[in-house]
DRENMARBA-791536 format. One record per residue (C-alpha): residue number from 1; x, y negated, z negated. Coordinates in pm, 1 decimal, padded with zeros to 6 digits. Example, Ala and Ser with C-alpha at 12.3 -4.5 7.8 and 13.67 -1.06 7.14 Angstrom:
[rec 1, [01230.0, 00450.0, -00780.0]]
[rec 2, [01367.0, 00106.0, -00714.0]]
This chain:
[rec 1, [-01291.0, -03816.4, 04094.5]]
[rec 2, [-01517.0, -03511.3, 04098.8]]
[rec 3, [-01867.8, -03461.0, 04232.1]]
[rec 4, [-02008.7, -03333.0, 03904.0]]
[rec 5, [-01951.7, -03674.8, 03746.5]]
[rec 6, [-02014.5, -03876.3, 04062.0]]
[rec 7, [-02358.8, -03724.4, 04117.8]]
[rec 8, [-02469.6, -03696.5, 03753.7]]
[rec 9, [-02837.5, -03808.3, 03737.7]]
[rec 10, [-02790.7, -04043.4, 03442.6]]
[rec 11, [-02923.7, -04394.5, 03386.9]]
[rec 12, [-02784.2, -04691.0, 03199.4]]
[rec 13, [-03094.0, -04678.9, 02984.1]]
[rec 14, [-03274.2, -04356.2, 02898.3]]
[rec 15, [-03617.4, -04448.8, 02759.0]]
[rec 16, [-03762.9, -04266.2, 02460.2]]
[rec 17, [-04092.3, -04215.1, 02639.7]]
[rec 18, [-04182.3, -03933.2, 02875.4]]
[rec 19, [-04175.0, -04171.0, 03172.7]]
[rec 20, [-03901.9, -03966.9, 03344.0]]
[rec 21, [-03896.7, -03634.3, 03164.1]]
[rec 22, [-04257.2, -03551.4, 03252.0]]
[rec 23, [-04197.3, -03625.8, 03621.1]]
[rec 24, [-04133.5, -03312.3, 03834.1]]
[rec 25, [-03930.9, -03510.8, 04087.3]]
[rec 26, [-03554.1, -03533.5, 04073.0]]
[rec 27, [-03399.0, -03848.3, 03925.2]]
[rec 28, [-03304.7, -03967.4, 04273.7]]
[rec 29, [-03654.5, -03905.2, 04411.3]]
[rec 30, [-03782.4, -04117.9, 04123.9]]
[rec 31, [-03537.2, -04389.1, 04229.9]]
[rec 32, [-03673.1, -04373.4, 04585.0]]
[rec 33, [-04030.2, -04428.5, 04466.0]]
[rec 34, [-03925.8, -04714.1, 04237.9]]
[rec 35, [-03752.1, -04889.7, 04527.5]]
[rec 36, [-04018.8, -04859.0, 04795.1]]
[rec 37, [-04297.2, -04972.2, 04561.5]]
[rec 38, [-04105.5, -05277.7, 04440.6]]
[rec 39, [-04191.7, -05633.3, 04537.8]]
[rec 40, [-03822.4, -05701.9, 04603.9]]
[rec 41, [-03815.0, -05432.2, 04871.9]]
[rec 42, [-04138.1, -05556.2, 05031.0]]
[rec 43, [-03995.7, -05908.3, 05055.3]]
[rec 44, [-03733.7, -05780.5, 05298.3]]
[rec 45, [-04004.6, -05775.8, 05567.1]]
[rec 46, [-03982.0, -06157.2, 05579.3]]
[rec 47, [-03605.8, -06193.3, 05551.2]]
[rec 48, [-03377.1, -06249.1, 05847.6]]
[rec 49, [-03144.0, -05990.6, 05992.4]]
[rec 50, [-02989.0, -06201.0, 06272.4]]
[rec 51, [-03246.2, -06449.6, 06405.3]]
[rec 52, [-03353.1, -06698.7, 06132.2]]
[rec 53, [-03720.6, -06802.0, 06138.9]]
[rec 54, [-03778.7, -06592.3, 06452.8]]
[rec 55, [-04145.2, -06528.0, 06533.3]]
[rec 56, [-04102.1, -06218.5, 06748.7]]
[rec 57, [-04257.1, -05895.8, 06621.3]]
[rec 58, [-03987.2, -05689.5, 06790.2]]
[rec 59, [-03678.4, -05844.3, 06631.8]]
[rec 60, [-03549.2, -05661.9, 06326.6]]
[rec 61, [-03595.4, -05793.9, 05974.3]]
[rec 62, [-03399.8, -05697.9, 05662.8]]
[rec 63, [-03672.8, -05442.9, 05591.7]]
[rec 64, [-03647.2, -05259.8, 05923.9]]
[rec 65, [-03267.4, -05284.9, 05911.1]]
[rec 66, [-03262.9, -05135.7, 05560.4]]
[rec 67, [-03488.0, -04850.0, 05667.4]]
[rec 68, [-03257.5, -04777.1, 05960.7]]
[rec 69, [-02950.9, -04783.9, 05733.8]]
[rec 70, [-03129.9, -04551.8, 05490.7]]
[rec 71, [-03205.0, -04299.3, 05766.6]]
[rec 72, [-02852.7, -04311.2, 05909.6]]
[rec 73, [-02696.1, -04288.0, 05562.9]]
[rec 74, [-02900.0, -03979.4, 05476.1]]
[rec 75, [-02805.1, -03818.8, 05808.6]]
[rec 76, [-02437.4, -03892.2, 05742.3]]
[rec 77, [-02482.1, -03736.7, 05399.4]]
[rec 78, [-02620.8, -03420.8, 05554.4]]
[rec 79, [-02338.2, -03398.5, 05806.8]]
[rec 80, [-02065.1, -03444.7, 05546.3]]
[rec 81, [-02219.4, -03235.5, 05269.0]]
[rec 82, [-02276.4, -02939.8, 05500.3]]
[rec 83, [-01905.2, -02941.9, 05581.8]]
[rec 84, [-01817.0, -02961.8, 05211.9]]
[rec 85, [-02041.4, -02662.6, 05146.7]]
[rec 86, [-01885.5, -02465.6, 05431.8]]
[rec 87, [-01529.2, -02532.4, 05323.2]]
[rec 88, [-01603.9, -02454.2, 04958.2]]
[rec 89, [-01302.1, -02655.1, 04847.5]]
[rec 90, [-01478.8, -02927.1, 04651.6]]
[rec 91, [-01680.6, -02723.0, 04400.0]]
[rec 92, [-01985.9, -02838.5, 04589.2]]
[rec 93, [-02324.9, -02663.9, 04569.0]]
[rec 94, [-02674.0, -02695.9, 04718.2]]
[rec 95, [-02804.5, -02910.7, 04432.2]]
[rec 96, [-02514.8, -03148.9, 04482.1]]
[rec 97, [-02595.1, -03163.7, 04853.0]]
[rec 98, [-02954.5, -03265.6, 04780.2]]
[rec 99, [-02835.3, -03537.0, 04540.9]]
[rec 100, [-02565.3, -03650.9, 04787.5]]
[rec 101, [-02825.8, -03715.0, 05059.5]]
[rec 102, [-03091.8, -03865.9, 04833.0]]
[rec 103, [-02850.4, -04116.8, 04680.9]]
[rec 104, [-02741.7, -04233.9, 05025.8]]
[rec 105, [-03102.4, -04262.3, 05139.0]]
[rec 106, [-03185.3, -04484.9, 04840.9]]
[rec 107, [-02864.8, -04687.0, 04868.3]]
[rec 108, [-02949.8, -04770.2, 05229.2]]
[rec 109, [-03283.5, -04914.2, 05119.1]]
[rec 110, [-03134.1, -05153.1, 04862.7]]
[rec 111, [-02794.4, -05241.7, 05009.4]]
[rec 112, [-02927.1, -05583.5, 05126.5]]
[rec 113, [-03192.8, -05637.0, 04861.4]]
[rec 114, [-03002.4, -05924.7, 04701.6]]
[rec 115, [-02952.1, -06127.0, 05018.2]]
[rec 116, [-03091.8, -06483.1, 05021.7]]
[rec 117, [-03326.7, -06611.9, 05292.6]]
[rec 118, [-03191.4, -06658.8, 05644.7]]
[rec 119, [-02944.2, -06371.7, 05650.7]]
[rec 120, [-02570.5, -06402.7, 05602.0]]
[rec 121, [-02597.6, -06766.0, 05705.2]]
[rec 122, [-02794.6, -06818.2, 05384.3]]
[rec 123, [-02499.9, -06685.1, 05183.2]]
[rec 124, [-02262.2, -06918.8, 05367.2]]
[rec 125, [-02488.9, -07217.4, 05304.6]]
[rec 126, [-02507.9, -07142.9, 04931.5]]
[rec 127, [-02129.4, -07107.7, 04903.2]]
[rec 128, [-02062.1, -07429.6, 05091.1]]
[rec 129, [-02321.1, -07622.5, 04890.4]]
[rec 130, [-02155.8, -07528.2, 04561.5]]
[rec 131, [-01804.6, -07606.9, 04690.0]]
[rec 132, [-01917.1, -07956.6, 04785.0]]
[rec 133, [-02148.0, -08036.9, 04493.2]]
[rec 134, [-02013.1, -07873.5, 04176.2]]
[rec 135, [-01722.2, -08122.2, 04157.7]]
[rec 136, [-01972.1, -08407.7, 04204.9]]
[rec 137, [-02235.6, -08303.7, 03949.8]]
[rec 138, [-02179.3, -08367.7, 03579.9]]
[rec 139, [-02281.1, -08218.0, 03246.8]]
[rec 140, [-02228.8, -08433.1, 02936.5]]
[rec 141, [-01980.7, -08651.3, 03119.6]]
[rec 142, [-01770.1, -08377.8, 03278.4]]
[rec 143, [-01790.1, -08247.7, 03636.2]]
[rec 144, [-01932.6, -07897.5, 03656.5]]
[rec 145, [-01617.2, -07756.2, 03810.8]]
[rec 146, [-01435.3, -07863.8, 03492.1]]
[rec 147, [-01699.7, -07722.5, 03256.8]]
[rec 148, [-01723.0, -07370.6, 03402.5]]
[rec 149, [-01443.0, -07116.9, 03371.8]]
[rec 150, [-01259.9, -06981.9, 03675.9]]
[rec 151, [-01473.9, -06673.2, 03733.2]]
[rec 152, [-01797.3, -06864.1, 03684.7]]
[rec 153, [-01685.3, -07110.9, 03949.7]]
[rec 154, [-01573.3, -06841.3, 04191.7]]
[rec 155, [-01909.1, -06663.1, 04151.7]]
[rec 156, [-02066.9, -06964.6, 04321.8]]
[rec 157, [-01783.0, -07052.9, 04558.2]]
[rec 158, [-01781.4, -06689.5, 04679.4]]
[rec 159, [-02151.4, -06625.0, 04631.9]]
[rec 160, [-02228.8, -06278.1, 04763.3]]
[rec 161, [-02550.0, -06088.6, 04835.2]]
[rec 162, [-02394.2, -05759.2, 04727.6]]
[rec 163, [-02330.3, -05894.0, 04377.8]]
[rec 164, [-02681.7, -06040.1, 04372.3]]
[rec 165, [-02822.9, -05698.4, 04464.1]]
[rec 166, [-02667.0, -05541.5, 04154.0]]
[rec 167, [-02806.5, -05823.6, 03943.2]]
[rec 168, [-03152.1, -05790.0, 04093.2]]
[rec 169, [-03196.4, -05416.3, 04040.4]]
[rec 170, [-03044.4, -05412.9, 03689.6]]
[rec 171, [-03182.4, -05737.8, 03543.6]]
[rec 172, [-03423.4, -05939.3, 03754.7]]
[rec 173, [-03672.9, -05679.7, 03870.9]]
[rec 174, [-03938.3, -05643.9, 03602.9]]
[rec 175, [-04090.6, -05297.3, 03577.5]]
[rec 176, [-04161.6, -05204.4, 03217.6]]
[rec 177, [-03877.5, -05369.6, 03025.3]]
[rec 178, [-03559.9, -05576.8, 03061.0]]
[rec 179, [-03361.6, -05301.8, 03234.4]]
[rec 180, [-03467.5, -05388.2, 03587.7]]
[rec 181, [-03543.9, -05091.4, 03811.0]]
[rec 182, [-03335.3, -04871.8, 03578.7]]
[rec 183, [-03190.9, -04680.2, 03871.9]]
[rec 184, [-02947.4, -04393.4, 03830.3]]
[rec 185, [-02577.5, -04468.4, 03783.8]]
[rec 186, [-02464.9, -04283.9, 04101.1]]
[rec 187, [-02701.5, -04499.5, 04305.6]]
[rec 188, [-02586.6, -04820.5, 04138.2]]
[rec 189, [-02221.8, -04724.8, 04186.9]]
[rec 190, [-02280.0, -04639.3, 04554.1]]
[rec 191, [-02430.2, -04980.2, 04630.0]]
[rec 192, [-02127.9, -05165.2, 04484.9]]
[rec 193, [-01916.3, -05211.4, 04797.8]]
[rec 194, [-01652.6, -05420.2, 04622.9]]
[rec 195, [-01558.9, -05300.6, 04271.4]]
[rec 196, [-01397.2, -05632.8, 04181.4]]
[rec 197, [-01488.8, -05971.8, 04036.0]]
[rec 198, [-01487.2, -06300.1, 04226.0]]
[rec 199, [-01137.9, -06387.4, 04095.1]]
[rec 200, [-00992.1, -06060.9, 04227.3]]
[rec 201, [-01090.0, -06113.5, 04592.0]]
[rec 202, [-00813.7, -06057.9, 04848.7]]
[rec 203, [-00941.6, -06183.1, 05182.2]]
[rec 204, [-00650.7, -06019.9, 05366.0]]
[rec 205, [-00636.4, -05720.5, 05134.8]]
[rec 206, [-00798.8, -05375.4, 05139.4]]
[rec 207, [-01159.0, -05332.4, 05248.0]]
[rec 208, [-01266.7, -05279.8, 04886.6]]
[rec 209, [-01138.0, -05625.2, 04783.7]]
[rec 210, [-01286.5, -05849.5, 05054.3]]
[rec 211, [-01571.2, -05988.2, 04843.4]]
[rec 212, [-01694.4, -05984.6, 04480.8]]
[rec 213, [-01912.3, -05695.4, 04374.5]]
[rec 214, [-02053.9, -05837.9, 04052.4]]
[rec 215, [-02101.7, -06170.8, 03875.5]]
[rec 216, [-01946.9, -06279.0, 03546.3]]
[rec 217, [-02294.7, -06251.4, 03389.8]]
[rec 218, [-02316.6, -05884.9, 03488.1]]
[rec 219, [-01965.3, -05773.5, 03395.4]]
[rec 220, [-02088.8, -05553.2, 03110.4]]
[rec 221, [-02329.5, -05370.6, 03341.4]]
[rec 222, [-02055.2, -05316.8, 03597.6]]
[rec 223, [-01817.8, -05184.8, 03331.4]]
[rec 224, [-02080.4, -04945.8, 03199.1]]
[rec 225, [-02147.6, -04805.3, 03546.9]]
[rec 226, [-01775.2, -04756.9, 03604.8]]
[rec 227, [-01734.9, -04581.0, 03274.1]]
[rec 228, [-02033.1, -04350.0, 03326.4]]
[rec 229, [-01911.5, -04253.8, 03674.7]]
[rec 230, [-01543.8, -04232.1, 03570.1]]
[rec 231, [-01441.6, -04462.7, 03855.7]]
[rec 232, [-01166.0, -04667.7, 03689.5]]
[rec 233, [-01166.7, -04947.1, 03946.9]]
[rec 234, [-01222.7, -04721.1, 04246.6]]
[rec 235, [-01508.3, -04717.2, 04494.9]]
[rec 236, [-01768.6, -04446.0, 04464.8]]
[rec 237, [-01697.4, -04214.9, 04764.5]]
[rec 238, [-02054.9, -04243.6, 04891.3]]
[rec 239, [-02002.8, -04617.4, 04937.9]]
[rec 240, [-01782.6, -04545.2, 05240.2]]
[rec 241, [-02067.8, -04355.7, 05405.2]]
[rec 242, [-02317.7, -04628.4, 05314.0]]
[rec 243, [-02090.2, -04891.4, 05467.6]]
[rec 244, [-02052.6, -04683.5, 05784.8]]
[rec 245, [-02431.6, -04646.4, 05808.4]]
[rec 246, [-02470.5, -05023.3, 05773.5]]
[rec 247, [-02212.3, -05080.1, 06048.9]]
[rec 248, [-02382.4, -04833.8, 06282.4]]
[rec 249, [-02724.0, -04989.1, 06224.8]]
[rec 250, [-02628.7, -05352.6, 06271.5]]
[rec 251, [-02380.5, -05302.9, 06557.8]]
[rec 252, [-02633.9, -05120.7, 06771.1]]
[rec 253, [-02933.7, -05328.0, 06659.4]]
[rec 254, [-02761.5, -05658.6, 06730.9]]
[rec 255, [-02693.9, -05549.5, 07088.7]]
[rec 256, [-03045.8, -05416.6, 07142.1]]
[rec 257, [-03208.7, -05726.9, 06989.5]]
[rec 258, [-02981.4, -05955.2, 07192.9]]
[rec 259, [-03090.5, -05781.8, 07513.2]]
[rec 260, [-03457.4, -05798.2, 07414.4]]
[rec 261, [-03428.1, -06168.9, 07340.5]]
[rec 262, [-03253.6, -06238.2, 07671.9]]
[rec 263, [-02920.9, -06339.1, 07520.0]]
[rec 264, [-02747.9, -06051.1, 07698.1]]
[rec 265, [-02836.4, -05872.6, 08024.8]]
[rec 266, [-02762.9, -05511.9, 08112.6]]
[rec 267, [-02509.0, -05608.3, 08376.8]]
[rec 268, [-02336.9, -05847.7, 08136.3]]
[rec 269, [-02312.9, -05581.2, 07869.0]]
[rec 270, [-02167.6, -05335.4, 08115.5]]
[rec 271, [-01915.5, -05588.3, 08240.2]]
[rec 272, [-01818.1, -05679.8, 07884.3]]
[rec 273, [-01764.5, -05317.5, 07782.0]]
[rec 274, [-01541.7, -05256.0, 08086.5]]
[rec 275, [-01332.8, -05562.0, 07997.6]]
[rec 276, [-00956.5, -05511.3, 08017.1]]
[rec 277, [-00907.8, -05632.9, 07661.2]]
[rec 278, [-01089.6, -05323.2, 07537.6]]
[rec 279, [-01006.1, -05061.4, 07800.6]]
[rec 280, [-00638.4, -05148.0, 07847.9]]
[rec 281, [-00580.0, -05135.7, 07474.0]]
[rec 282, [-00655.0, -04762.4, 07482.2]]
[rec 283, [-00461.5, -04463.8, 07612.9]]
[rec 284, [-00511.3, -04092.7, 07653.7]]
[rec 285, [-00806.2, -03924.7, 07487.1]]
[rec 286, [-00926.8, -04245.6, 07317.8]]
[rec 287, [-00950.6, -04420.2, 07655.9]]
[rec 288, [-01134.9, -04129.6, 07817.4]]
[rec 289, [-01380.0, -04111.4, 07527.9]]
[rec 290, [-01450.0, -04484.5, 07540.8]]
[rec 291, [-01513.5, -04479.0, 07918.4]]
[rec 292, [-01732.9, -04171.7, 07881.3]]
[rec 293, [-01955.3, -04354.1, 07632.9]]
[rec 294, [-02000.1, -04646.0, 07874.8]]
[rec 295, [-02069.0, -04404.1, 08159.8]]
[rec 296, [-02364.2, -04268.6, 07962.9]]
[rec 297, [-02531.3, -04610.1, 07984.8]]
[rec 298, [-02493.2, -04610.3, 08362.3]]
[rec 299, [-02639.1, -04260.6, 08375.1]]
[rec 300, [-02938.6, -04378.2, 08170.3]]
[rec 301, [-02984.1, -04668.5, 08412.8]]
[rec 302, [-02997.8, -04430.9, 08710.6]]
[rec 303, [-03253.2, -04219.0, 08526.6]]
[rec 304, [-03446.5, -04533.2, 08435.4]]
[rec 305, [-03483.8, -04627.9, 08800.3]]
[rec 306, [-03688.4, -04308.9, 08839.9]]
[rec 307, [-03872.6, -04295.5, 08504.3]]
[rec 308, [-03914.2, -04665.7, 08432.4]]
[rec 309, [-03873.3, -04848.8, 08765.1]]
[rec 310, [-04021.2, -05171.2, 08625.1]]
[rec 311, [-03746.7, -05198.6, 08360.0]]
[rec 312, [-03455.5, -04958.4, 08418.7]]
[rec 313, [-03223.7, -05190.3, 08223.7]]
[rec 314, [-03441.9, -05177.5, 07914.2]]
[rec 315, [-03470.5, -04799.6, 07947.5]]
[rec 316, [-03093.6, -04764.8, 07979.2]]
[rec 317, [-03010.1, -04983.7, 07682.0]]
[rec 318, [-03270.8, -04827.6, 07450.4]]
[rec 319, [-03153.2, -04473.3, 07526.0]]
[rec 320, [-02787.2, -04568.4, 07515.6]]
[rec 321, [-02831.5, -04721.6, 07169.4]]
[rec 322, [-02962.1, -04388.3, 07039.1]]
[rec 323, [-02668.3, -04207.2, 07199.0]]
[rec 324, [-02415.7, -04452.7, 07053.1]]
[rec 325, [-02563.7, -04416.5, 06705.4]]
[rec 326, [-02507.8, -04041.4, 06722.9]]
[rec 327, [-02155.6, -04099.3, 06855.5]]
[rec 328, [-02073.0, -04331.4, 06565.9]]
[rec 329, [-02228.0, -04098.1, 06309.1]]
[rec 330, [-02014.7, -03805.4, 06419.6]]
[rec 331, [-01696.8, -04009.2, 06402.2]]
[rec 332, [-01787.1, -04160.2, 06065.2]]
[rec 333, [-01843.5, -03811.4, 05923.6]]
[rec 334, [-01513.8, -03696.7, 06073.5]]
[rec 335, [-01340.4, -04001.5, 05927.9]]
[rec 336, [-01472.4, -03920.8, 05580.8]]
[rec 337, [-01359.3, -03558.9, 05597.2]]
[rec 338, [-01023.6, -03645.9, 05754.2]]
[rec 339, [-00949.1, -03888.1, 05470.1]]
[rec 340, [-01125.4, -03686.2, 05201.2]]
[rec 341, [-00830.8, -03654.5, 04962.8]]
[rec 342, [-00752.3, -04026.0, 04972.3]]
[rec 343, [-01120.0, -04116.8, 04929.7]]
[rec 344, [-01151.4, -03891.1, 04626.9]]
[rec 345, [-00837.5, -04021.0, 04457.1]]
[rec 346, [-00931.9, -04382.8, 04530.1]]
[rec 347, [-00638.3, -04469.3, 04755.4]]
[rec 348, [-00831.2, -04499.5, 05085.0]]
[rec 349, [-00875.3, -04868.3, 05169.8]]
[rec 350, [-01012.5, -04883.3, 05526.2]]
[rec 351, [-01345.3, -04816.9, 05693.8]]
[rec 352, [-01427.4, -04469.3, 05821.2]]
[rec 353, [-01389.3, -04569.4, 06186.7]]
[rec 354, [-01022.7, -04661.8, 06151.0]]
[rec 355, [-00798.2, -04421.8, 06345.3]]
[rec 356, [-01095.7, -04255.7, 06517.4]]
[rec 357, [-01190.3, -04265.8, 06884.9]]
[rec 358, [-01493.5, -04476.0, 06790.0]]
[rec 359, [-01280.7, -04766.2, 06667.1]]
[rec 360, [-01262.9, -04962.9, 06993.8]]
[rec 361, [-01636.2, -04934.3, 07065.1]]
[rec 362, [-01702.0, -05047.0, 06707.1]]
[rec 363, [-01481.1, -05351.3, 06767.2]]
[rec 364, [-01621.0, -05423.7, 07115.2]]
[rec 365, [-01987.7, -05424.4, 07012.1]]
[rec 366, [-01918.7, -05657.2, 06721.5]]
[rec 367, [-01716.3, -05891.6, 06940.8]]
[rec 368, [-01978.2, -05896.6, 07217.9]]
[rec 369, [-02263.9, -05964.6, 06975.2]]
[rec 370, [-02068.6, -06245.6, 06812.7]]
[rec 371, [-01997.5, -06423.8, 07140.4]]
[rec 372, [-02339.7, -06377.3, 07299.1]]
[rec 373, [-02560.9, -06415.8, 06992.8]]
[rec 374, [-02403.2, -06555.3, 06679.4]]
[rec 375, [-02241.3, -06856.3, 06845.7]]
[rec 376, [-02523.5, -06929.4, 07091.0]]
[rec 377, [-02711.1, -07260.8, 07103.3]]
[rec 378, [-03052.5, -07113.2, 07004.4]]
[rec 379, [-02900.2, -06948.4, 06696.9]]
[rec 380, [-02725.0, -07273.4, 06605.1]]
[rec 381, [-03058.6, -07454.8, 06611.4]]
[rec 382, [-03222.7, -07194.8, 06390.4]]
[rec 383, [-02930.8, -07200.5, 06148.0]]
[rec 384, [-02935.3, -07580.2, 06125.2]]
[rec 385, [-03305.5, -07559.2, 06033.7]]
[rec 386, [-03229.6, -07289.8, 05775.5]]
[rec 387, [-02945.8, -07496.0, 05625.9]]
[rec 388, [-03176.2, -07798.3, 05595.3]]
[rec 389, [-03424.0, -07589.4, 05394.0]]
[rec 390, [-03168.8, -07427.6, 05161.6]]
[rec 391, [-02965.7, -07743.4, 05101.4]]
[rec 392, [-03279.4, -07935.1, 05007.8]]
[rec 393, [-03390.3, -07665.9, 04761.1]]
[rec 394, [-03042.6, -07648.4, 04607.4]]
[rec 395, [-03026.2, -08029.0, 04579.9]]
[rec 396, [-03355.4, -08048.1, 04394.6]]
[rec 397, [-03337.5, -07737.1, 04176.7]]
[rec 398, [-02974.0, -07759.5, 04066.8]]
[rec 399, [-03022.3, -08121.9, 03960.4]]
[rec 400, [-03328.5, -08015.5, 03762.0]]
[rec 401, [-03169.2, -07715.8, 03592.5]]
[rec 402, [-02847.2, -07877.2, 03463.9]]
[rec 403, [-03020.4, -08014.0, 03153.5]]
[rec 404, [-03310.6, -07766.6, 03146.6]]
[rec 405, [-03341.2, -07598.2, 02805.0]]
[rec 406, [-03115.3, -07857.0, 02639.1]]
[rec 407, [-03188.6, -08153.0, 02409.6]]
[rec 408, [-03133.0, -08385.5, 02706.1]]
[rec 409, [-03447.6, -08512.6, 02874.4]]
[rec 410, [-03517.9, -08425.5, 03236.9]]
[rec 411, [-03753.1, -08624.2, 03459.6]]
[rec 412, [-04118.0, -08535.0, 03503.2]]
[rec 413, [-04052.9, -08426.3, 03861.9]]
[rec 414, [-03765.7, -08203.3, 03750.0]]
[rec 415, [-03986.3, -08053.5, 03479.3]]
[rec 416, [-04253.4, -07976.2, 03739.5]]
[rec 417, [-03991.1, -07819.1, 03966.3]]
[rec 418, [-03886.6, -07584.4, 03686.6]]
[rec 419, [-04247.1, -07472.1, 03637.7]]
[rec 420, [-04240.8, -07342.4, 03998.0]]
[rec 421, [-03965.2, -07091.3, 03914.3]]
[rec 422, [-04074.0, -06735.3, 03835.6]]
[rec 423, [-04161.0, -06685.3, 03468.4]]
[rec 424, [-03984.5, -06349.3, 03493.0]]
[rec 425, [-03657.7, -06510.3, 03603.2]]
[rec 426, [-03685.8, -06771.1, 03327.7]]
[rec 427, [-03743.6, -06492.1, 03075.1]]
[rec 428, [-03425.4, -06321.3, 03199.7]]
[rec 429, [-03238.8, -06649.0, 03151.7]]
[rec 430, [-03376.9, -06682.6, 02797.8]]
[rec 431, [-03261.0, -06331.0, 02703.0]]
[rec 432, [-02918.6, -06371.0, 02860.7]]
[rec 433, [-02852.5, -06717.5, 02717.2]]
[rec 434, [-02946.6, -06637.4, 02358.5]]
[rec 435, [-02653.4, -06710.3, 02125.5]]
[rec 436, [-02427.0, -06804.2, 02416.6]]
[rec 437, [-02193.7, -07103.4, 02435.5]]
[rec 438, [-02298.7, -07424.8, 02609.7]]
[rec 439, [-02061.0, -07334.3, 02894.0]]
[rec 440, [-02216.8, -06993.4, 02955.4]]
[rec 441, [-02570.5, -07129.7, 02920.9]]
[rec 442, [-02495.6, -07383.5, 03193.9]]
[rec 443, [-02356.4, -07105.0, 03413.9]]
[rec 444, [-02668.2, -06895.1, 03353.3]]
[rec 445, [-02892.6, -07190.0, 03438.8]]
[rec 446, [-02715.2, -07225.6, 03772.3]]
[rec 447, [-02762.4, -06852.2, 03827.3]]
[rec 448, [-03131.0, -06899.1, 03748.8]]
[rec 449, [-03156.6, -07113.9, 04061.3]]
[rec 450, [-02961.2, -06876.5, 04285.7]]
[rec 451, [-03174.5, -06593.0, 04145.6]]
[rec 452, [-03487.1, -06786.1, 04237.6]]
[rec 453, [-03371.5, -06880.8, 04586.5]]
[rec 454, [-03248.3, -06528.6, 04665.5]]
[rec 455, [-03589.3, -06399.5, 04561.1]]
[rec 456, [-03755.6, -06611.6, 04829.8]]
[rec 457, [-03841.5, -06486.9, 05175.1]]
[rec 458, [-03760.4, -06697.6, 05481.5]]
[rec 459, [-04125.0, -06795.3, 05511.8]]
[rec 460, [-04163.8, -06885.7, 05145.6]]
[rec 461, [-03848.3, -07099.4, 05145.3]]
[rec 462, [-03968.5, -07282.9, 05455.9]]
[rec 463, [-04320.5, -07338.4, 05314.3]]
[rec 464, [-04182.9, -07461.8, 04981.5]]
[rec 465, [-03955.6, -07706.5, 05162.1]]
[rec 466, [-04253.3, -07836.5, 05363.3]]
[rec 467, [-04478.4, -07861.8, 05058.9]]
[rec 468, [-04220.9, -08048.6, 04849.0]]
[rec 469, [-04162.6, -08290.2, 05137.5]]
[rec 470, [-04535.6, -08345.5, 05199.8]]
[rec 471, [-04512.1, -08200.2, 05549.9]]
[rec 472, [-04837.0, -08072.5, 05704.1]]
[rec 473, [-04779.8, -07710.2, 05803.9]]
């Protein structure tokens, strides 16, 4: 792979109008404006990051998380591209550096744009619903799992927000035509974390094969992006930096939010970080580095007793989070440059923190957040409420859509349910299903419902559930 191709400011669709050519901004600056002015991006303000249906103004949403990832990704881009310029070994110039950073900034904004309501738990709920119900539902006398082909089935059984994000920005978002946001190919390639289909997933395989990156319905779009970027089944190199930025943002945010919500105290966090299972697994320089990072939090606490005596713990954690983000960023940049050759030839298959002195802290923060937040009783209650909402909507809408747009009659209630779905999404279905087989039309109708549900915010999904159940809210 080479940067000239990887950063080429081309689009899947180049309009005949002067929409882009008359604009003095770069192609990637145009992408940035398209994203931040889109309704899909605005909806992230009412989508869960960790705490479903949480009413606190402090706790992060998908919008604030995406903005943080965008900022960190751009900073990582600056750190790495400056080194590439200095070394002058990659045929890298100043224009490429500007593109490098802008693409990462935009990719950070849209990396979660396809996620359903209620965070990653929403994805899990959708997957589990389809695994249980597709074998039970029928179409013309056959169960749906027997009607659909293998990849169609796996698209639902392994439903993934990353694949939905590609679908949203290339098909579902309506700007001026049927080409979605019509973002540049380098940006689209960078947001595809997993350059594989749902039938190619290797759960115990390389990092690039953990989940599907595109749906059967969008295989032609994926192939076109790959061809334009000359990827040939490989990840775009910037995806590694985007993934690192996402890790840095959520690892540190989950800890900070957990402390703010009272799930984790300062003294508990300190005790956890000093745990033997982390410290004793390290030796030499890696151990000293890890202990030095923890020591910084204690130093911030001592300073906080002077500057913020009413809340030295909060002062310490807030300042330590900023320090840790910088620590992670430096090691992620180093990891990219250390593995540069393998990344550029497509053979690198781990995250950027592997084999760096940041690895154990990366692991520890994720482990601590999981035990103190993700498997806590309050979160369980919120997730049960979220599951009730999503399962109800899937029950009603999937039953209604099976025979939608077919000669078979649907009930009056089902017909009314279908009128509640976005006309834009139904228009996308109509275009995609034209001249398709009955099998593929059924698959696209099921996607119409997942498209609709993923387009909902947490609040909208909850209100719709209450309205359809006649609940006074």
